[in-house]
C-alpha positions as CSV (number, residue, x, y, z in Angstrom):
1,M,0.0,0.0,0.1
2,L,2.7,2.3,1.0
3,V,4.5,1.7,-2.3
4,W,1.3,2.6,-4.3
5,I,1.0,6.0,-2.4
6,G,4.6,6.6,-3.1
7,L,4.3,5.9,-6.6
8,L,1.0,8.3,-6.8
9,L,2.8,11.0,-4.9
10,L,5.8,10.5,-7.5
11,A,3.2,10.5,-10.5
12,A,1.6,13.8,-8.9
13,L,5.0,15.4,-8.6
14,L,6.0,14.8,-12.1
15,G,2.6,16.0,-13.5
16,A,2.9,19.1,-11.6
17,G,6.4,19.5,-13.0
18,W,5.5,18.7,-16.5
19,W,2.5,21.6,-16.2
20,L,4.7,24.1,-14.5
21,W,7.7,23.5,-17.2
22,T,7.8,26.5,-19.3
23,P,10.8,26.1,-21.9
24,D,11.9,29.1,-24.0
25,Q,10.1,29.8,-27.2
26,P,11.8,29.6,-30.9
27,R,13.5,33.0,-31.7
28,A,12.2,32.8,-35.0
29,A,8.5,32.7,-34.3
30,L,9.1,35.4,-31.5
31,E,10.8,37.9,-33.9
32,A,8.2,37.2,-36.6
33,R,5.7,38.3,-34.0
34,H,7.3,41.2,-32.3
35,A,10.2,42.2,-34.7
36,A,8.7,43.3,-37.7
37,P,9.5,46.6,-39.4
38,P,10.5,49.2,-38.2
39,S,12.7,46.6,-36.0
40,R,16.0,45.8,-36.9
41,F,19.1,44.4,-35.3
42,V,22.3,46.2,-34.6
43,E,25.5,44.6,-33.7
44,V,27.5,46.4,-31.1
45,D,30.4,44.7,-29.8
46,G,29.2,41.1,-30.2
47,V,25.8,42.1,-28.9
48,R,23.1,42.0,-31.3
49,L,20.5,44.7,-30.1
50,H,17.0,44.9,-31.0
51,V,16.4,48.4,-32.0
52,R,13.7,50.5,-33.2
53,D,14.7,53.8,-35.0
54,T,11.7,56.1,-36.3
55,G,11.1,59.6,-37.2
56,P,13.2,62.0,-39.2
57,R,16.8,61.5,-39.7
58,D,17.4,65.0,-39.4
59,A,15.1,65.8,-36.5
60,P,16.6,66.0,-33.1
61,A,17.2,62.3,-31.4
62,V,15.6,60.9,-28.2
63,L,16.7,57.5,-26.9
64,L,14.4,55.5,-24.7
65,L,15.5,53.1,-22.1
66,H,13.3,50.5,-20.6
67,G,13.0,49.0,-17.2
68,F,13.9,45.5,-15.4
69,G,12.2,42.7,-17.3
70,S,10.7,45.3,-20.0
71,S,11.3,45.8,-23.6
72,L,11.3,48.5,-26.5
73,H,7.5,47.9,-26.4
74,T,7.0,49.7,-23.3
75,W,7.5,52.7,-25.5
76,E,5.2,52.2,-28.2
77,A,2.6,54.7,-27.6
78,W,5.1,57.2,-26.8
79,S,6.8,56.6,-30.0
80,R,3.9,57.1,-32.2
81,L,3.3,60.4,-30.4
82,L,6.9,61.5,-30.9
83,D,8.2,60.5,-34.1
84,A,6.5,63.0,-36.3
85,E,8.9,65.6,-35.0
86,R,11.6,63.7,-33.4
87,R,13.9,60.9,-34.2
88,V,13.0,58.0,-31.7
89,I,15.7,55.7,-31.0
90,R,14.5,52.5,-28.5
91,L,16.1,49.4,-27.7
92,D,15.7,46.1,-25.8
93,L,18.8,46.4,-23.4
94,P,21.0,43.7,-23.3
95,G,19.8,40.5,-21.1
96,F,16.2,41.1,-22.2
97,A,13.5,40.4,-24.7
98,L,14.9,40.1,-28.2
99,T,18.3,41.6,-27.9
100,G,18.9,38.6,-25.4
101,P,21.9,37.6,-23.5
102,D,25.1,39.6,-23.7
103,P,27.9,36.8,-24.7
104,T,30.4,38.4,-22.1
105,G,28.2,37.8,-19.4
106,D,28.9,41.5,-18.2
107,Y,25.4,43.3,-17.0
108,S,27.3,46.1,-15.3
109,D,25.9,49.5,-15.9
110,L,29.4,50.6,-17.1
111,R,29.0,48.1,-19.9
112,A,25.4,49.1,-20.8
113,V,27.0,52.7,-21.0
114,A,29.5,51.4,-23.7
115,L,27.1,49.5,-25.8
116,L,24.6,52.6,-25.7
117,A,27.6,54.8,-27.0
118,G,28.4,52.2,-29.6
119,L,24.5,52.0,-30.7
120,L,24.4,55.8,-31.1
121,D,27.6,55.7,-33.3
122,A,26.5,52.9,-35.3
123,V,23.2,54.8,-35.9
124,G,25.1,58.2,-36.6
125,V,24.1,60.1,-33.7
126,P,26.6,62.1,-31.8
127,R,24.1,63.6,-29.2
128,A,20.5,62.8,-28.0
129,D,18.0,63.4,-25.2
130,V,17.8,60.3,-23.0
131,V,14.6,59.2,-21.3
132,G,15.1,56.1,-18.8
133,S,12.6,54.2,-16.6
134,S,13.3,52.4,-13.4
135,M,16.3,50.6,-14.3
136,G,16.8,51.9,-17.3
137,G,16.7,55.3,-15.5
138,R,19.8,54.2,-13.5
139,I,21.3,53.3,-16.6
140,A,20.3,56.7,-18.3
141,W,21.8,58.7,-15.3
142,R,25.1,56.7,-15.5
143,F,25.3,57.4,-19.3
144,A,24.9,61.2,-18.7
145,A,27.6,61.2,-16.1
146,E,30.0,58.9,-18.1
147,R,29.5,60.4,-21.4
148,P,28.2,63.8,-21.0
149,G,28.8,65.3,-24.5
150,R,26.2,62.5,-25.9
151,V,23.4,63.7,-23.4
152,R,21.4,67.1,-24.1
153,R,18.5,66.5,-21.7
154,L,17.6,63.9,-19.1
155,V,14.3,62.4,-18.0
156,L,14.5,60.0,-15.5
157,M,11.2,57.9,-14.6
158,A,11.1,56.6,-11.1
159,P,14.9,55.7,-11.7
160,D,16.9,53.1,-9.6
161,G,19.7,53.7,-7.9
162,F,19.3,54.3,-4.3
163,A,19.6,51.3,-2.1
164,S,16.1,50.3,-0.4
165,A,15.5,48.3,2.8
166,G,17.4,45.2,2.9
167,F,19.9,46.2,-0.1
168,S,23.6,47.3,0.6
169,Y,25.9,49.4,-1.8
170,D,29.1,47.7,-3.0
171,K,28.2,44.1,-3.0
172,P,26.0,41.9,-5.0
173,A,22.4,41.3,-3.7
174,G,22.3,37.6,-4.5
175,V,19.2,35.6,-6.0
176,S,16.5,34.1,-3.9
177,P,15.9,30.4,-4.0
178,M,12.6,31.1,-5.4
179,M,14.0,33.2,-8.5
180,R,16.4,30.3,-9.2
181,A,13.3,28.5,-10.5
182,L,12.7,31.3,-13.2
183,P,14.6,29.5,-16.3
184,Y,12.5,26.5,-15.9
185,T,8.9,27.8,-15.3
186,L,6.8,31.2,-15.9
187,P,3.1,30.4,-15.0
188,T,0.9,33.1,-16.2
189,P,-0.7,34.0,-13.0
190,L,2.3,34.5,-11.5
191,L,3.7,36.8,-14.1
192,R,0.6,38.8,-14.1
193,A,0.9,39.0,-10.0
194,G,4.4,40.0,-10.7
195,L,3.6,42.9,-12.9
196,A,0.3,44.1,-11.2
197,P,2.2,46.6,-8.7
198,A,3.5,48.6,-11.6
199,Y,0.0,49.8,-12.5
200,A,-2.1,52.2,-10.5
201,D,-5.4,51.3,-12.7
202,P,-5.4,47.3,-12.9
203,A,-7.5,47.6,-16.1
204,A,-4.2,48.8,-17.8
205,L,-2.7,45.2,-17.1
206,T,-4.7,43.5,-20.1
207,D,-4.6,40.1,-21.2
208,E,-2.4,41.4,-24.3
209,V,0.0,43.4,-22.2
210,V,0.7,40.1,-19.9
211,A,1.2,37.8,-23.0
212,L,3.5,40.3,-24.5
213,Y,5.8,40.8,-21.4
214,R,5.6,36.7,-21.3
215,D,6.9,36.4,-24.8
216,M,9.6,38.7,-24.2
217,M,10.7,36.8,-20.7
218,L,10.6,33.3,-23.0
219,A,13.0,34.6,-25.6
220,P,16.3,32.3,-25.7
221,G,18.3,32.9,-22.7
222,V,16.4,36.0,-21.1
223,R,15.5,34.3,-17.9
224,R,19.2,32.8,-17.1
225,A,20.5,36.4,-18.2
226,I,18.1,38.0,-15.6
227,L,19.4,35.7,-12.9
228,D,23.0,36.5,-14.0
229,R,22.4,40.3,-13.8
230,M,21.0,40.0,-10.2
231,A,23.6,37.7,-9.2
232,T,26.5,40.1,-10.3
233,H,24.9,43.4,-9.9
234,V,26.5,45.9,-7.5
235,L,24.7,49.0,-6.7
236,V,27.0,51.9,-6.2
237,R,26.7,54.7,-4.0
238,P,25.0,57.0,-6.5
239,E,25.4,60.5,-5.0
240,P,29.1,61.4,-6.6
241,I,27.9,60.1,-9.8
242,L,24.6,62.3,-9.7
243,Q,26.6,65.2,-8.7
244,R,28.9,64.9,-11.9
245,I,25.7,65.3,-14.2
246,A,25.7,68.6,-16.1
247,A,22.7,68.1,-18.4
248,P,19.2,69.5,-17.2
249,V,17.2,66.9,-15.7
250,L,13.1,66.0,-15.5
251,L,12.3,63.8,-12.6
252,L,9.0,62.2,-13.4
253,W,7.2,60.1,-11.1
254,G,3.7,58.5,-11.0
255,E,2.0,59.7,-7.7
256,Q,0.6,56.2,-7.1
257,D,4.3,54.2,-7.9
258,R,4.3,51.3,-5.5
259,M,7.5,50.0,-7.0
260,V,9.8,53.3,-6.6
261,P,7.6,55.6,-4.5
262,A,7.4,59.2,-5.5
263,P,9.0,61.0,-2.4
264,H,12.3,59.1,-3.6
265,A,12.6,62.1,-6.1
266,A,13.8,64.2,-3.3
267,D,16.9,61.9,-3.1
268,Y,17.7,62.7,-6.9
269,A,16.8,66.4,-6.6
270,R,19.1,66.8,-3.8
271,E,22.1,65.6,-5.6
272,L,21.5,66.8,-9.0
273,R,22.6,70.4,-10.3
274,D,19.7,71.2,-12.5
275,S,16.5,69.2,-11.8
276,R,12.8,69.8,-11.7
277,T,10.2,67.2,-10.6
278,V,6.7,66.5,-12.0
279,V,4.4,64.0,-10.1
280,L,1.3,62.6,-12.3
281,P,-1.8,62.2,-10.3
282,G,-3.3,58.7,-10.8
283,L,-0.4,56.9,-12.3
284,G,1.9,54.4,-11.3
285,H,5.4,53.0,-12.1
286,V,4.9,52.9,-16.0
287,P,2.6,55.8,-16.9
288,M,3.9,55.5,-20.4
289,E,1.7,52.6,-20.6
290,E,-1.0,53.6,-18.3
291,N,-1.7,57.1,-19.9
292,P,0.8,57.8,-22.8
293,A,-0.5,61.3,-23.6
294,R,-0.8,62.6,-20.2
295,S,2.6,61.3,-19.1
296,L,4.3,62.4,-22.5
297,A,3.3,66.1,-22.1
298,P,5.6,67.3,-19.5
299,V,8.7,65.3,-21.1
300,A,7.8,66.8,-24.6
301,A,7.4,70.3,-22.8
302,F,11.1,69.8,-21.1
303,L,12.8,68.4,-24.2
304,A,11.4,71.3,-26.4
305,Q,13.0,73.9,-24.2
């Protein structure tokens, strides 16, 4: 009897494992669905970057950098509103979506800075306005500090960079045991639950949005690259770096941001030489997705100056 119970439990575990097992999706199928023109791939220092470069080639350029676990698709609505008068360059950052893993395994901010400079060289843009969201915001302010001649104006949307409770500077944060399962499984309900805090309005997190995020997470090697990034990322003290930024800065926050709450804007304003802060009522961590027109208005006004 005990043998049969054991076999039934083993069968149940194997069945659960089979149900939860989520392999990577074929790259060709994902690119057919999500990388049609104007998408193209630009190789920079051994990394095949998924890029969209739209708008007039002789117009002022703006470079858009997405957040952790996201992709260039997060800027789709903004791009449609901007590219009548601006050259809009966006990419899947290394380790994410259709760019996929960096063969070097280096996901440091300085590596990202070098790749962004190489991308601007490759598309013939000497200087651009730079907009970064969350993790992309941290990369944006590091880029502005390291390559000041390449950044005209800087927009930081709820940027990452200051250590929150439980995290320390100058040492890797590590990867939790639960996160180590990421390369093997990605149940849609858990993904939806993980995305939900980024949206003030739950209705903005549609089935289509969840499906897109899921497809981008299932691109070959992306989930393991996310773990590699988490395992090796070292948060450095931001104050000395922020103090070096000469470009004018717009700090943009959703009032109902539950990921990086709006009061954190004061940390940046205290260190930056030239900044102004706009808080958007009723919006969360991804205002460009929740309300593109309203969130873009202060950005467009700032960049037009």
